[in-house]
N, C-alpha and C positions, 0 to 999 in steps of 0.2 A: 518443553523442549529441553533436554538435558545436554547442553553443549559441552560441559566439562567432562562428561562420561564418554564422549566420543560418539554418542548416538544422537542423531538429529531427527526430530519429527518431520513429517512430510509437509507441514504448513508452509505455504509459500512456494515450494519447489515447483509445483505444477504451473503456477502463475508465471514464474520466470521462464520455465521451459516453453510454455505456450507463446510467450512474447517473443522468444528467439526463434521458434519453429518456423512460422510464416509460410514455408513452401508447401506444406501439406494442407490444402484447403479443406479437405473432408474432416480432418482432425481439428482444424481451426474452427470450423462450423460447430463441431461437437463441443469444443471448449467454450464457445460463446453462449451456449445454452445455460440458463440460470441453474446453479447448483445450490440446493438448500444448505448443504454443509458449508460451502464457501460463503454463502450469504450470512449465515449465522456466525461463522468465524470472523467475517468482516465486521459485523455488528459488534461482536465482542471486542475486537481490536479497537474499533472506534470508541466504544465505551471506556475501555481501559486507558487509552491515550488521552481522551477528553478529561477523565478524572485526574490523571497525572498532570496534565496541562493546567487545569484549574487549581490543583493543589500547589503547584510551583508558583503560579501567579499570586495566589493568596498568601503563601508563606514568604515569598521573596520580594514581592512588589516590583518585580522586573517588568519592563515593557513587554507587551504581547509578542512583538516580533523577535525579541531576544529569546523568549521562551520557545517560540517556534524554531529558531535556529538551534537551540539546545536539543529540541526534539529531533530535528533533522540530523544533528550530529550523533545522537543516540541511535537512530535508525542506521546510520552509516556504520557505527561500531557493531551493531547486531549483525549487519550484512557481513562485515569483515570476519567476525567470529564464526558465523555459520559457513561462510565460504572456506575458511581455513579448515574446518572440520570435514568439509566435503572433499578437500584436496588431500586429506591424510590417507595413509595406507588403508586400502580396502574401501575407501570412499563411503558411500551410503547407498542402501538398496533403493532409495527413491529415484536414483538415476540423474539427479541434477548435477551438472558440471558447471561450476562458476565461470562466467565469462564477463569480466568487469565492464568492458564498454557496452555490451548488449544489456547487461543487467542494470547498469546505471540508466541507460536509455529507457528501459522498461519501467523503472521506478520513476523517472522524470515524467514519462508519459502518463503513468497512473496518477501522479500528483497533479499534472496539468488537466487531466480529464475530469478530476473531481473538484477542481477549483475554477472551472469556467464561469465567467461572470454571467449571471442571469440578467438579461436586459431589463432595465427598469421600465415600468409602464409610465408613459407621459399622459397624465389624465387630460391634459389640454387637447391632445390629438384624438381622444376617444369621442364617439358619438354618445350623446345623452340618451339614456333609455329609461323612460318612466320619470317619476317625480318623487322627491323625498318629502 
């Protein structure tokens, strides 16, 4: 993504637009279908962020939540730069128009949906099956 050249790649723009769209159910259903390109891009983003996170933890010895806050601040800075480029003259052919409140809500929703606690299994409440 070449932000400084005034040209922004399409990564992420569809996700933000779809999160704001809401009214068009047919297109929302289409958006909800797994997209191999989006899945591989998401896996690459995860790998890159995890590597950066671990590197910062290792080299600074900062607490994990401090590093998480730094990562969140970095994502906010990326959003700001990309949004500024999309507001510039001529905009971007991807069609994304930054909408801070809706975009923040979409980002918060994405964060919340991937961090939902998985209920721990209480082995005391399970029926014994077989013997060890």
